[in-house]
N, C-alpha and C positions, 0 to 999 in steps of 0.2 A: 545498520544495527543500532546506531546511537539514538534514533528516534524512539526506540522501544525501551530505553534504559529505565524509565519510570515504572513500566510494567515489570521489568525484570527485577527491580529492587523490591517491588511490593508482592510479587507472586512467586519468587524463587523458592520460598519455603513451603509452598503448597504444590508446586508442579515442577517437573523438569521442563525447562524452557530452552528452545533452540532458536536463535535468531540468525538470520543470514542476510548478507548484502547480495542482492541480485546482480547479474551482469549489467554493467553501465552505472552501477551505484557504489558509493563508498569505497571500501578496500578491495572488493572483488575485481573491479576494473572492467575493461571491455570484453565483449564476447569475441573469441578468437576468429570467428567467421563474420563478425559484425551483423549478426542476425538477432534482431530485437522483436521478432514476431511473437505473438502470444503462444503459438505452438512451440517456439524455441524456449520460451520461459517455462512453459509447462514441462517440457522435456528436461530442462535444467533442474527443476524442483524434484522430479522423479529420480534423476541421476544422483542428486544430492542426498535424498533420503535413502536410496539404495546403498550409497557409499558409506553412510554413517550407521547403517543397519537398522532402520526403522521399518516396522511392518505396518503400524497404524498409529494415528495421532490426531489431535485436534489441530486445526489450521486456521490462521487468521492473517489478514493483510489489509493494508490501507491504500486507497486510491488505485494506482496501477497494480500494486500488490494485492488489492482486493479483487481486481479483475482476474489476475493470475490465479488467485486462490480459488475463486468459484469455477474457473475454467478447469483447473486441476481436479477439483472435487467432482466435476461432471465426468471427467475422463478416467479418473481412478477412484471410483466409489468404494472400492474395497480398502483403500488406505485411510480415508478421512472418516473419523468418528463424530466430529462436529465441526462447525464452520462459523467463524465470526468475520463479518465484513464491515470495515470502517470506512465510510464515505467512498465506496467502491466505484470504479468507472465501468463502462461497458455499454450503456444505452446511448444510441445516437439520438439526434434531435436538436431542436433549437433550445439550447440551454447555455449557461455560462461557460461550460467546458468545451462545447463543440463550436459555438458561434464565435467566441472570442477566446482563443487559446491564451495561456499566460504569456507575458512578454518574452521571456527567454525562449519559449518554443517558437513564437512568431519570428524572432530574430534568427533562430536556427533553421527556419524553413525558407529564408531568403538567401539566394546564392552568395551575395556579396557579404552580408553580415555573418553568414554561416562560416565563411573563410576566416573572418576576424575572430569568431568565437572559438575556432580551433586553436587559437594562439593566446587569446586574451579573455580573462573572465573578470569583468569589472565587479568589484565587491558591492557596489550600490545596487546592481541588478539582483544579486542574491538577497540583499536586505529588503528590497521592494517586494520580492516574491514571498519572503517570510511574513512581511506585514500583510500580505494578501491572505495567506493561508491561516494565520492566527487571527482570531477575533479580537483578543486583548493585546493591543500593541505594546503594552508595558512589559509583556513577557518576552518580547523580541530583544534580548540583550545583545551587547556587542560580543560577548563570549559565544552566544549561539550563532550569530552571523559569522564569526571567525571560524567556528567549527565547520559549518557548511561550506565556507569558502575554501578551507584547507582540504576538505574532502574532494572538492571539484578539481583540485590541482594534482590529484593522483594521476600518475602516468597513464594516458589513454582515455581518461574520463571526459575530457573536452570533446574529442572526436566521437566518443560513444554517445554523448548527449546530443550532438548534431545528428548522428545516425538514428538514434532512437526517436528524435523529434520528427524525422522524416519517414518513419515506418508506418505504413498503413495497417491498422489493426482490424482484421476481419474476424468478428466473433458473432456467434448466434446466441442471443439472449434466451432463446427457447430452450437452450441447454440447461438453464436454471431449473426447468421442470424435472430434470433427471436427478436433482439433488434431494435425497429423501432424509438426510441426517439433520438433526437439530441445527438451525442456523440463526445466528443473531445478526441483525442489521443495526449498526450503531452509527448515528449521523450527527455531525455538528450542524445545528440549525442555521448558523451564519456562514456556511460554506459559500465562498465566492467562485470557486472553480467548478464544482459539481453541485447543483442545487439539491437541497434536502428533499424536494419533491420527488426525486428519483427513488427515495426509500420505498415509496408505495409501489413503484414499478417493479422493484425487486420482490417486495412482499407478495405482489399479485401472482408471480410465477413460482415462488418458492413454496413447496407444499408444507413445510414445517418450520415456520419462521417466528422470531420474536423481534419486534422493532422498537428501538429506543432512540428518541430524538433528544439531543442535548442542547438546551438553550445556552446562548452566549458562548458558543464554541464554534470554531471554524473547521478547516479542511483536515487538520491532523489532530483528532481528539486525543489519541494516546500520548501525544507530545504536549499539547496545550493543557490538557486536564488529566495527567497521568494517574493521580490517586483515585479520582472518581471513576474513570473508565476501567482501570484495573480492578477495582472493587466490583463493578457491574459485571465485567467479563468473568472474573474468578467465581463469583457466586452463581452466575448463570451456568458456568461449565460444570461445577459440582452438582448443581440441581439437575441438569439435563442428563449427565452421564454417570452421576454418582461416582465420580472419579475419586481416587484416593491420592494422597501425596506421592510424588515421584511419577505421576502420570505425565505424558509428554504433550507439549504444545509447540508447534512450529510457527514462527511469526516472520513475516517478510514485508 
């Protein structure tokens, strides 16, 4: 949830915002059955919105959260009124994300180092990852590193990260063609984990998309450039849906 704080601060007067830590992230902790498939995540989102009593909402997500968001929108079209995908994952192929996974994931995929990572989380690994996902290294403060580090220490999160890193994600990107609602694709041009060129691959399959490429921004646009991205998203959402204050957006 903390990665969306900038959006929450800027948009809370215009929309009802609901942020959630997905299983294996932040304060939610591990999935009780250690299931980190996309199907399990889609089921989690559906259970979550049912439990809090939402019938329909705008949905947005970043990276894996973006993949979960579009997969959810494809499976529950009656729920999602609009969709915003920030540097989403999902496409296979020879790119930065699939050919060379981030260092923590590579370590978690090796049996020996995976056992170590279940007990120890070196802070320098977290710092290096943040320096990769941010384009502007000056924004990677010690406070930010400490926050991510402390989140990783939540009981069960270390094992959950190893389990998640070793989960094979079987998704069909042709499902994107089923998403008819207005969809914004927002991408940091300097993303080292998932190349900005994938934005055109999403746009090719989505029937009703708007694509925004952000210069000098990396893999986590809502966190690195919260003011700019919140303004783009908020204005687009009002324009597309003619939403009124207190309308609901779920972010993950």
